[in-house]
OpenMM code with the backbone's topology and positions (N, CA, C; nanometers):
from openmm import Vec3, app, unit

residues = "MET GLY GLN CYS ARG SER LYS LYS GLN ASP PHE ALA SER LEU CYS LEU".split()
positions = [
    Vec3(-1.3718, -0.3399, -0.8917),
    Vec3(-1.2455, -0.2676, -0.8701),
    Vec3(-1.1280, -0.3652, -0.8684),
    Vec3(-1.0915, -0.4130, -0.9840),
    Vec3(-0.9780, -0.5060, -0.9885),
    Vec3(-0.8603, -0.4426, -1.0598),
    Vec3(-0.8166, -0.3300, -1.0101),
    Vec3(-0.7024, -0.2617, -1.0745),
    Vec3(-0.5790, -0.2721, -0.9856),
    Vec3(-0.5112, -0.3854, -0.9946),
    Vec3(-0.3911, -0.4072, -0.9123),
    Vec3(-0.2707, -0.3438, -0.9797),
    Vec3(-0.2540, -0.2165, -0.9681),
    Vec3(-0.1402, -0.1490, -1.0353),
    Vec3(-0.0342, -0.1112, -0.9324),
    Vec3(0.0801, -0.1747, -0.9383),
    Vec3(0.1875, -0.1433, -0.8419),
    Vec3(0.2647, -0.0203, -0.8892),
    Vec3(0.2089, 0.0950, -0.8678),
    Vec3(0.2776, 0.2181, -0.9103),
    Vec3(0.3669, 0.2687, -0.7975),
    Vec3(0.3068, 0.3295, -0.6982),
    Vec3(0.3872, 0.3789, -0.5851),
    Vec3(0.3202, 0.3370, -0.4549),
    Vec3(0.2421, 0.4242, -0.3992),
    Vec3(0.1691, 0.3897, -0.2763),
    Vec3(0.0212, 0.3740, -0.3093),
    Vec3(-0.0101, 0.3636, -0.4396),
    Vec3(-0.1492, 0.3487, -0.4820),
    Vec3(-0.1871, 0.2011, -0.4832),
    Vec3(-0.0886, 0.1176, -0.5088),
    Vec3(-0.1131, -0.0269, -0.5162),
    Vec3(-0.1711, -0.0773, -0.3844),
    Vec3(-0.1341, -0.0134, -0.2756),
    Vec3(-0.1811, -0.0565, -0.1435),
    Vec3(-0.3278, -0.0192, -0.1279),
    Vec3(-0.3693, 0.0840, -0.1969),
    Vec3(-0.5078, 0.1301, -0.1845),
    Vec3(-0.5921, 0.0726, -0.2978),
    Vec3(-0.5306, 0.0556, -0.4150),
    Vec3(-0.6037, 0.0033, -0.5307),
    Vec3(-0.6066, -0.1482, -0.5278),
    Vec3(-0.4990, -0.2062, -0.4763),
    Vec3(-0.4894, -0.3529, -0.4718),
    Vec3(-0.5502, -0.4044, -0.3416),
    Vec3(-0.6669, -0.3528, -0.3057),
    Vec3(-0.7283, -0.3965, -0.1799),
    Vec3(-0.8326, -0.5021, -0.2106),
] * unit.nanometer
topology = app.Topology()
chain = topology.addChain("A")
for resn in residues:
    res = topology.addResidue(resn, chain)
    for name in ("N", "CA", "C"):
        topology.addAtom(name, app.Element.getBySymbol(name[0]), res)
């Protein structure tokens, strides 16, 4: 799971 996408508030959950 290396999807560091700074979209909105997803980056905080995806960029973990």
